[in-house]
Backbone as JSON Lines, residues from 0, in Angstrom:
{"i":0,"aa":"X","n":[0.48,-12.54,16.88],"ca":[1.03,-11.34,16.3],"c":[0.78,-11.3,14.81]}
{"i":1,"aa":"X","n":[0.65,-10.08,14.3],"ca":[0.43,-9.88,12.88],"c":[1.54,-8.98,12.33]}
{"i":2,"aa":"X","n":[2.03,-9.32,11.18],"ca":[3.05,-8.51,10.52],"c":[2.64,-8.18,9.11]}
{"i":3,"aa":"X","n":[2.97,-6.96,8.7],"ca":[2.83,-6.55,7.31],"c":[4.23,-6.25,6.79]}
{"i":4,"aa":"X","n":[4.63,-6.93,5.74],"ca":[5.97,-6.74,5.19],"c":[5.85,-6.25,3.76]}
{"i":5,"aa":"X","n":[6.42,-5.08,3.53],"ca":[6.37,-4.47,2.2],"c":[7.62,-4.82,1.41]}
{"i":6,"aa":"X","n":[7.48,-4.8,0.1],"ca":[8.62,-5.01,-0.79],"c":[8.38,-4.25,-2.08]}
{"i":7,"aa":"X","n":[9.47,-4.07,-2.83],"ca":[9.36,-3.43,-4.13],"c":[9.86,-2.01,-4.17]}
{"i":8,"aa":"X","n":[10.06,-1.41,-3.03],"ca":[10.55,-0.04,-3.01],"c":[12.06,0.01,-2.9]}
{"i":9,"aa":"X","n":[12.59,1.16,-2.55],"ca":[14.04,1.29,-2.39],"c":[14.76,1.65,-3.66]}
{"i":10,"aa":"X","n":[14.02,1.91,-4.73],"ca":[14.63,2.25,-6.0],"c":[14.44,3.73,-6.32]}
{"i":11,"aa":"X","n":[15.33,4.25,-7.15],"ca":[15.15,5.58,-7.71],"c":[14.62,5.38,-9.13]}
{"i":12,"aa":"X","n":[13.45,5.91,-9.38],"ca":[12.79,5.73,-10.67],"c":[12.72,7.07,-11.39]}
{"i":13,"aa":"X","n":[12.93,7.05,-12.69],"ca":[12.83,8.28,-13.46],"c":[11.37,8.68,-13.64]}
{"i":14,"aa":"X","n":[11.12,9.98,-13.77],"ca":[9.75,10.42,-14.05],"c":[9.2,9.7,-15.29]}
{"i":15,"aa":"X","n":[7.96,9.27,-15.18],"ca":[7.34,8.5,-16.26],"c":[7.52,7.01,-16.12]}
{"i":16,"aa":"X","n":[8.34,6.61,-15.17],"ca":[8.61,5.18,-14.98],"c":[7.53,4.5,-14.15]}
{"i":17,"aa":"X","n":[7.77,3.22,-13.91],"ca":[6.81,2.38,-13.18],"c":[7.5,1.65,-12.05]}
{"i":18,"aa":"X","n":[6.7,1.3,-11.06],"ca":[7.19,0.53,-9.93],"c":[6.01,-0.22,-9.33]}
{"i":19,"aa":"X","n":[6.28,-1.4,-8.8],"ca":[5.22,-2.21,-8.19],"c":[5.59,-2.51,-6.74]}
{"i":20,"aa":"X","n":[4.73,-2.11,-5.84],"ca":[4.91,-2.41,-4.43],"c":[4.02,-3.59,-4.03]}
{"i":21,"aa":"X","n":[4.54,-4.4,-3.13],"ca":[3.76,-5.52,-2.61],"c":[3.81,-5.51,-1.1]}
{"i":22,"aa":"X","n":[2.76,-6.06,-0.49],"ca":[2.69,-6.15,0.96],"c":[2.04,-7.47,1.33]}
{"i":23,"aa":"X","n":[2.69,-8.21,2.21],"ca":[2.17,-9.5,2.64],"c":[1.88,-9.47,4.13]}
{"i":24,"aa":"X","n":[0.69,-9.92,4.48],"ca":[0.3,-10.02,5.88],"c":[0.5,-11.45,6.35]}
{"i":25,"aa":"X","n":[1.01,-11.58,7.56],"ca":[1.23,-12.91,8.12],"c":[0.99,-12.87,9.61]}
{"i":26,"aa":"X","n":[0.83,-14.06,10.18],"ca":[0.61,-14.16,11.61],"c":[-0.74,-14.75,11.94]}
{"i":27,"aa":"X","n":[-1.24,-14.38,13.11],"ca":[-2.49,-14.92,13.6],"c":[-3.67,-14.14,13.01]}
{"i":28,"aa":"X","n":[-4.04,-14.51,11.8],"ca":[-5.06,-13.79,11.04],"c":[-6.33,-14.62,10.93]}
{"i":29,"aa":"X","n":[-7.44,-14.04,11.41],"ca":[-8.74,-14.68,11.22],"c":[-9.32,-14.24,9.87]}
{"i":30,"aa":"X","n":[-9.28,-12.95,9.62],"ca":[-9.75,-12.41,8.34],"c":[-9.15,-11.03,8.12]}
{"i":31,"aa":"X","n":[-9.11,-10.62,6.87],"ca":[-8.61,-9.3,6.52],"c":[-9.72,-8.53,5.82]}
{"i":32,"aa":"X","n":[-9.98,-7.36,6.3],"ca":[-11.0,-6.51,5.69],"c":[-10.33,-5.61,4.65]}
{"i":33,"aa":"X","n":[-10.43,-4.32,4.82],"ca":[-9.82,-3.42,3.85],"c":[-8.29,-3.45,3.95]}
{"i":34,"aa":"X","n":[-7.66,-3.29,2.81],"ca":[-6.21,-3.12,2.74],"c":[-5.93,-1.87,1.93]}
{"i":35,"aa":"X","n":[-4.77,-1.3,2.16],"ca":[-4.49,-0.07,1.41],"c":[-3.06,0.37,1.49]}
{"i":36,"aa":"X","n":[-2.81,1.44,0.78],"ca":[-1.49,2.07,0.77],"c":[-1.63,3.54,1.12]}
{"i":37,"aa":"X","n":[-0.71,4.0,1.95],"ca":[-0.62,5.4,2.32],"c":[0.81,5.85,2.04]}
{"i":38,"aa":"X","n":[1.01,7.15,2.0],"ca":[2.37,7.64,1.79],"c":[2.59,8.91,2.6]}
{"i":39,"aa":"X","n":[3.87,9.13,2.89],"ca":[4.26,10.32,3.64],"c":[5.52,10.91,3.04]}
{"i":40,"aa":"X","n":[5.38,12.1,2.52],"ca":[6.52,12.82,1.97],"c":[7.18,13.65,3.08]}
{"i":41,"aa":"X","n":[8.44,14.0,2.91],"ca":[9.13,14.79,3.93],"c":[8.39,16.08,4.25]}
{"i":42,"aa":"X","n":[8.17,16.32,5.52],"ca":[7.5,17.54,5.94],"c":[6.0,17.56,5.75]}
{"i":43,"aa":"X","n":[5.44,16.43,5.32],"ca":[3.99,16.38,5.08],"c":[3.36,15.28,5.93]}
{"i":44,"aa":"X","n":[2.04,15.36,6.06],"ca":[1.32,14.34,6.79],"c":[1.12,13.09,5.92]}
{"i":45,"aa":"X","n":[0.91,11.99,6.59],"ca":[0.62,10.76,5.86],"c":[-0.73,10.9,5.17]}
{"i":46,"aa":"X","n":[-0.78,10.45,3.92],"ca":[-2.01,10.57,3.15],"c":[-2.4,9.26,2.5]}
{"i":47,"aa":"X","n":[-3.68,9.11,2.27],"ca":[-4.18,7.92,1.6],"c":[-3.78,7.92,0.13]}
{"i":48,"aa":"X","n":[-3.36,6.77,-0.34],"ca":[-3.07,6.6,-1.77],"c":[-4.18,5.8,-2.43]}
{"i":49,"aa":"X","n":[-4.45,4.62,-1.88],"ca":[-5.48,3.76,-2.45],"c":[-5.88,2.71,-1.42]}
{"i":50,"aa":"X","n":[-7.14,2.3,-1.49],"ca":[-7.63,1.22,-0.63],"c":[-8.43,0.24,-1.45]}
{"i":51,"aa":"X","n":[-8.56,-0.96,-0.92],"ca":[-9.34,-1.99,-1.58],"c":[-10.03,-2.83,-0.52]}
{"i":52,"aa":"X","n":[-11.33,-3.08,-0.7],"ca":[-12.06,-3.89,0.26],"c":[-11.84,-5.37,-0.03]}
{"i":53,"aa":"X","n":[-12.35,-6.2,0.85],"ca":[-12.24,-7.63,0.64],"c":[-12.97,-8.11,-0.61]}
{"i":54,"aa":"X","n":[-13.93,-7.33,-1.06],"ca":[-14.67,-7.68,-2.27],"c":[-14.1,-7.02,-3.52]}
{"i":55,"aa":"X","n":[-13.02,-6.27,-3.33],"ca":[-12.36,-5.69,-4.49],"c":[-12.8,-4.29,-4.86]}
{"i":56,"aa":"X","n":[-13.54,-3.64,-4.01],"ca":[-13.95,-2.26,-4.29],"c":[-12.77,-1.35,-3.97]}
{"i":57,"aa":"X","n":[-12.42,-0.52,-4.93],"ca":[-11.23,0.31,-4.79],"c":[-11.57,1.79,-4.61]}
{"i":58,"aa":"X","n":[-10.61,2.49,-4.03],"ca":[-10.74,3.93,-3.83],"c":[-9.35,4.52,-4.0]}
{"i":59,"aa":"X","n":[-9.26,5.62,-4.74],"ca":[-7.96,6.22,-5.01],"c":[-7.95,7.71,-4.66]}
{"i":60,"aa":"X","n":[-6.79,8.18,-4.25],"ca":[-6.6,9.62,-4.13],"c":[-6.68,10.23,-5.53]}
{"i":61,"aa":"X","n":[-7.2,11.44,-5.61],"ca":[-7.32,12.09,-6.91],"c":[-5.96,12.21,-7.61]}
{"i":62,"aa":"X","n":[-4.92,12.39,-6.83],"ca":[-3.6,12.63,-7.4],"c":[-3.01,11.41,-8.1]}
{"i":63,"aa":"X","n":[-3.57,10.22,-7.84],"ca":[-3.01,9.01,-8.44],"c":[-4.0,8.29,-9.36]}
{"i":64,"aa":"X","n":[-5.21,8.78,-9.44],"ca":[-6.21,8.13,-10.3],"c":[-5.73,8.06,-11.74]}
{"i":65,"aa":"X","n":[-5.89,6.9,-12.34],"ca":[-5.47,6.71,-13.72],"c":[-4.02,6.33,-13.87]}
{"i":66,"aa":"X","n":[-3.25,6.42,-12.79],"ca":[-1.83,6.08,-12.85],"c":[-1.5,4.89,-11.96]}
{"i":67,"aa":"X","n":[-2.14,4.79,-10.81],"ca":[-1.88,3.7,-9.86],"c":[-3.04,2.72,-9.88]}
{"i":68,"aa":"X","n":[-2.71,1.45,-9.65],"ca":[-3.72,0.41,-9.55],"c":[-3.44,-0.45,-8.33]}
{"i":69,"aa":"X","n":[-4.45,-0.57,-7.47],"ca":[-4.32,-1.43,-6.29],"c":[-5.02,-2.75,-6.56]}
{"i":70,"aa":"X","n":[-4.43,-3.82,-6.06],"ca":[-5.03,-5.14,-6.22],"c":[-4.68,-5.97,-5.0]}
{"i":71,"aa":"X","n":[-5.4,-7.06,-4.81],"ca":[-5.1,-7.93,-3.68],"c":[-5.35,-9.38,-4.04]}
{"i":72,"aa":"X","n":[-4.67,-10.24,-3.31],"ca":[-4.85,-11.69,-3.46],"c":[-5.29,-12.18,-2.09]}
{"i":73,"aa":"X","n":[-6.56,-12.46,-1.95],"ca":[-7.09,-12.85,-0.65],"c":[-6.53,-14.19,-0.18]}
{"i":74,"aa":"X","n":[-6.22,-15.06,-1.1],"ca":[-5.67,-16.38,-0.73],"c":[-4.27,-16.25,-0.15]}
{"i":75,"aa":"X","n":[-3.54,-15.25,-0.6],"ca":[-2.16,-15.07,-0.15],"c":[-2.01,-13.94,0.87]}
{"i":76,"aa":"X","n":[-3.11,-13.27,1.19],"ca":[-3.08,-12.14,2.13],"c":[-2.11,-11.06,1.68]}
{"i":77,"aa":"X","n":[-2.16,-10.74,0.4],"ca":[-1.27,-9.73,-0.13],"c":[-2.05,-8.6,-0.81]}
{"i":78,"aa":"X","n":[-1.42,-7.45,-0.83],"ca":[-1.97,-6.3,-1.55],"c":[-0.83,-5.68,-2.34]}
{"i":79,"aa":"X","n":[-1.14,-5.27,-3.56],"ca":[-0.13,-4.72,-4.44],"c":[-0.52,-3.32,-4.9]}
{"i":80,"aa":"X","n":[0.48,-2.55,-5.27],"ca":[0.24,-1.22,-5.82],"c":[1.1,-1.06,-7.06]}
{"i":81,"aa":"X","n":[0.47,-1.07,-8.21],"ca":[1.17,-0.84,-9.47],"c":[1.16,0.65,-9.74]}
{"i":82,"aa":"X","n":[2.33,1.23,-9.84],"ca":[2.46,2.67,-10.02],"c":[3.08,2.95,-11.38]}
{"i":83,"aa":"X","n":[2.32,3.6,-12.23],"ca":[2.78,3.97,-13.57],"c":[2.83,5.48,-13.7]}
{"i":84,"aa":"X","n":[3.52,5.93,-14.73],"ca":[3.63,7.37,-15.0],"c":[4.02,8.15,-13.75]}
{"i":85,"aa":"X","n":[5.03,7.65,-13.08],"ca":[5.43,8.25,-11.81],"c":[5.93,9.68,-12.0]}
{"i":86,"aa":"X","n":[5.64,10.5,-11.0],"ca":[6.03,11.9,-10.99],"c":[6.93,12.17,-9.78]}
{"i":87,"aa":"X","n":[7.74,13.21,-9.85],"ca":[8.57,13.53,-8.68],"c":[7.75,13.73,-7.41]}
{"i":88,"aa":"X","n":[6.55,14.24,-7.54],"ca":[5.7,14.46,-6.36],"c":[5.17,13.16,-5.76]}
{"i":89,"aa":"X","n":[5.42,12.04,-6.41],"ca":[5.07,10.73,-5.82],"c":[6.14,10.25,-4.85]}
{"i":90,"aa":"X","n":[7.25,10.95,-4.79],"ca":[8.33,10.58,-3.88],"c":[7.85,10.64,-2.44]}
{"i":91,"aa":"X","n":[7.98,9.53,-1.74],"ca":[7.5,9.43,-0.37],"c":[7.86,8.07,0.19]}
{"i":92,"aa":"X","n":[7.64,7.91,1.47],"ca":[7.67,6.59,2.08],"c":[6.24,6.04,1.98]}
{"i":93,"aa":"X","n":[6.13,4.86,1.42],"ca":[4.82,4.23,1.22],"c":[4.6,3.17,2.29]}
{"i":94,"aa":"X","n":[3.42,3.23,2.89],"ca":[3.07,2.32,3.97],"c":[1.87,1.46,3.59]}
{"i":95,"aa":"X","n":[1.98,0.2,3.89],"ca":[0.87,-0.72,3.72],"c":[0.02,-0.7,4.99]}
{"i":96,"aa":"X","n":[-1.28,-0.79,4.81],"ca":[-2.21,-0.8,5.94],"c":[-3.24,-1.89,5.72]}
{"i":97,"aa":"X","n":[-3.63,-2.54,6.8],"ca":[-4.68,-3.56,6.69],"c":[-5.52,-3.59,7.96]}
{"i":98,"aa":"X","n":[-6.82,-3.75,7.76],"ca":[-7.75,-3.94,8.88],"c":[-7.89,-5.44,9.08]}
{"i":99,"aa":"X","n":[-7.29,-5.95,10.14],"ca":[-7.18,-7.4,10.32],"c":[-7.91,-7.83,11.59]}
{"i":100,"aa":"X","n":[-8.7,-8.87,11.42],"ca":[-9.35,-9.5,12.57],"c":[-8.51,-10.69,13.0]}
{"i":101,"aa":"X","n":[-8.08,-10.66,14.25],"ca":[-7.33,-11.8,14.78],"c":[-8.24,-12.82,15.46]}
{"i":102,"aa":"X","n":[-9.45,-12.37,15.77],"ca":[-10.52,-13.25,16.26],"c":[-11.82,-12.75,15.61]}
{"i":103,"aa":"X","n":[-12.9,-13.51,15.71],"ca":[-14.16,-13.04,15.12],"c":[-14.68,-11.74,15.73]}
{"i":104,"aa":"X","n":[-14.16,-11.38,16.91],"ca":[-14.68,-10.21,17.62],"c":[-13.69,-9.07,17.72]}
{"i":105,"aa":"X","n":[-12.47,-9.24,17.22],"ca":[-11.47,-8.2,17.41],"c":[-10.79,-7.86,16.11]}
{"i":106,"aa":"X","n":[-10.89,-6.58,15.75],"ca":[-10.27,-6.06,14.53],"c":[-9.41,-4.86,14.88]}
{"i":107,"aa":"X","n":[-8.25,-4.81,14.26],"ca":[-7.36,-3.69,14.5],"c":[-6.65,-3.32,13.21]}
{"i":108,"aa":"X","n":[-6.13,-2.1,13.19],"ca":[-5.38,-1.65,12.02],"c":[-3.9,-1.94,12.21]}
{"i":109,"aa":"X","n":[-3.29,-2.46,11.17],"ca":[-1.87,-2.77,11.21],"c":[-1.16,-2.02,10.09]}
{"i":110,"aa":"X","n":[0.1,-1.69,10.37],"ca":[0.91,-0.94,9.41],"c":[2.19,-1.68,9.09]}
{"i":111,"aa":"X","n":[2.64,-1.55,7.86],"ca":[3.96,-2.03,7.51],"c":[5.02,-1.05,7.96]}
{"i":112,"aa":"X","n":[6.27,-1.41,7.71],"ca":[7.37,-0.59,8.18],"c":[7.67,0.58,7.25]}
{"i":113,"aa":"X","n":[7.1,0.56,6.07],"ca":[7.32,1.63,5.1],"c":[8.43,1.28,4.12]}
{"i":114,"aa":"X","n":[8.24,1.72,2.89],"ca":[9.24,1.51,1.86],"c":[9.39,2.79,1.03]}
{"i":115,"aa":"X","n":[10.62,3.17,0.77],"ca":[10.9,4.44,0.11],"c":[10.7,4.34,-1.4]}
{"i":116,"aa":"X","n":[9.99,5.3,-1.93],"ca":[9.86,5.44,-3.38],"c":[10.39,6.82,-3.75]}
{"i":117,"aa":"X","n":[11.38,6.85,-4.63],"ca":[11.98,8.11,-5.06],"c":[11.86,8.23,-6.57]}
{"i":118,"aa":"X","n":[11.28,9.33,-7.01],"ca":[11.12,9.58,-8.44],"c":[11.95,10.81,-8.77]}
{"i":119,"aa":"X","n":[13.0,10.58,-9.56],"ca":[13.93,11.67,-9.85],"c":[14.69,11.37,-11.13]}
{"i":120,"aa":"X","n":[15.02,12.42,-11.85],"ca":[15.85,12.25,-13.04],"c":[17.32,12.46,-12.71]}
């Protein structure tokens, strides 16, 4: 079994503030490919926030470019999301995602349980 456990959310942050989310993968892991963060606001579909490949190539949604930074520690199987200059429209449940191979021949997408980020004055 593979688990993704997120941390760092659950706070109410003022506009302009910062927050750091972390996600740790554990379990029967052969290798981890891309990792990323998605978010879902009330009444909206889940959307991509940022992704990072195993080699560190990053991709960001236009709405967060220049404000959010994704990083990963391959030795620890973790991915982080540093969020700066937060806006009320960043309020959402944030989900960690990882493409994990449990064997050399089998890869599947795994999701964390989600963590709430609220930006409000």
